[in-house]
N, C-alpha and C positions, 0 to 999 in steps of 0.2 A: 545564179549570179555569176558574172564573169570572174574567172579565177585569175586575177592579176594583182600583184602587190599594191598598185595604186588604188584599185577598187576595194580591196580588203581594208586598206587604211581608212578610206573614206566611209566605208560601211560601218567600221568600228567606232568612228568619231561621233561623239555626242556632246551637246552643250551641257556643261555641268551646272547643276542648280545648288550645289553645296560643296565647299572645298574643305580639305583636311589641312588645318593650319599648321600641323606638325611636319608637313612635307614641303621641301623646297626643290625647285628646279635647279639643276646643277648649272654652274657658270658656263661650262662647256656647251650645254644645250641652249642656254640663253644666247650665247655668242652665235650659234647657228641661226637662231630666230632673228637676231639683229641683222645678220648679213643677208638673210632671205628678204627682210623688209627693204634693205638698201638696194637689193638687186631687182626689186619689183618693176614691172613694166608700167609706163604711163604715157598718156597722149603726148605726142611730139617729144617724148622723153623729158617732159617738163619737170618731173619730180617736185611737185609743189607742196611738199609735206615736211612734217617734223614729227619725230617719234620720241615722246618723253616717257621714260621708264620710271615707274613708281616702285621702288624696292625697299628703301629704308622705312623704319617705323615712323619716323618724323614725316616723311613724304606721304605715307599712308594716312596719317592723322589729318594732314592738310586736305587730302582728297576725300576722306570720310566726311569731313565737315561740310562738303558741298552737296551731300545727299539729303534732300528734304522732301516732304510731301509725297508726290507720286513716285519718286525715285528711291524712297527710303529702303525698300526691300532689297535693293542691289548693294547696299552698303556692306552687307556681310561678305560679299565677294571680295571687296577691297581688304577687309580685315583678315579673311582666311586664305585668300589666294596667295600664291608665292610672289607673283609680280603682276602689275597692271601697266599696260602700255596705252598711253594717250595718243591716238592717231589724229594729228592736227593738220589742217590745210591752210594755205595762204589764200585769203579771200580776195586779195587784190594783187594777183600775179602780174608782174610787169615785164616789159622788154628787157629791163636791166636784170631781172631774175633769170630770164631765159639766156641772156648773154653769159652768165656764169656757167650755165650748162654747156653752152657752145665752147667756151674757153676750156672747160674741163675735157670736152671731147677732143679738142685740138691737142691738149697736153697728153691725152691718152692715145694719140695716134689715129683718131677717127676723122681726121680732116687736117687742113692746114690754114694758116692765117690768110692766105690769098683767097680762100673760099669762105671766109667767115661771114661776109654779108649775105651770101647765098644761103648759108646755113641759118642765119638769123631770119631769113624770109619766112621760115616755117612758123614764126610767131604770129603771122597773119591769121592762123587758125585760132590761136588764143584770143586774138582781137575780135574774132567773130563771136566769141563767147563772152565778151566783155561789154557791159552796159555803159551808158554815158557817164556814170559816176566812177568808173574804173573797177567796178565789182565784177568778178568772175568766179565767185565762190561756189556756185552750183556746179561749175565745170571742175574746179580743183577738188571739191569735196568728193566728186565721183572717182577721182584718181585714188583717193585714200581707201576706198572700198576695194579697189584692185589689190592694194597692199594687205588689207584685212583678209581677203580670200586666200591670198598667197600664204599668209601666216597660219591660217587655219589648216591648210594642207600640210604645211611643215610640222605643225603640232601633231597632226594625225600620224605622220611618219615617225615622229619621235615618241609616240605613245604618251603624249602630254595632253592634259585636258585644257579646254579653253572656253570662255564665255564672251561672245561679242555683246557689248552693252551700248545701246542707244538710250537706255534709261538712265541718262545722266543729265545734270543741269549745266548746259554749256556756258551759260552766263556766269554762274558761280565758279566754275572751273577757270573761266577766263580771268576772273578777279583773283582767285587763290593762286594761280600760276601765271600771273600777268608777266612777270619778268622772264620766265622760261619760254612762254609762248611768243612773246615779242611780236604781237600783231597777228599771229596765227590763231585759228579757231579750232576747238575740239568739240565734235558732236558725236563721236563714237570712241569707245575704249575696248580693250581686249584684256580680260583676266586670264592669267596663265597659272597653272598649278596642277594639283591632283585631286580628284573628287573624293569626298568623304564616303566611307563605307555605307552610310545611310542615305546617300544621294539617290532619290527615287528614280531620277531620269536615267542613271547609269544602269538600272536594272530592267528598264523597259526596252522592248524591241525597236529596232530602227524602223522608221515609217516615212515614206515619201510617196508622192503621187506616182501613178504608173507611167512608164516611159511614153506610152501613146498619148497621155494627157499633156505632156510638156515638150515632146520632141516631134518634129515634122521633117521628113527627108524628102526633098523635091527632086 
């Protein structure tokens, strides 16, 4: 195996199947995770996301109530994990949304007002991903997964466990957190915490397909 800190971090990272409810992630480390999410790259720097952190017992109870039927087995992660992050995307990202990004760029010195219209022209790419009804959720949802991958790498570096969950009920989450989501949709969440000593997955060796099966150099 390549002997580099990044590779060692990723080789040690495993998706937890059971969390130790007695262990909490420090506020200092959570702040690092939050900032890493904020700094994530996105197509045309669109940032079409919202990250809702489930930390309090009250918020956890609201989220737990959304797990039913096929997703019921994931409810324990909400109960026992330290935090859960709902990664939500804007399913109807507009030119107005992108203008807020461009205005922020200008305020941060990445352009000037005279060049604003030229900067806004990049929104044409988003328009190419938008259907007649104004929906571009397939595109914005893909950006959220860039943030998820970034967060998993940061967790590995911090030696904190994480579990990505698509096994959630997006509709029920939308209803339970309607005010917080404000039109955004959540189809994936990330549990953050420390695995329980009895977590079987933590004891198993890392397993991935061979490099030759997934990598081709031309």
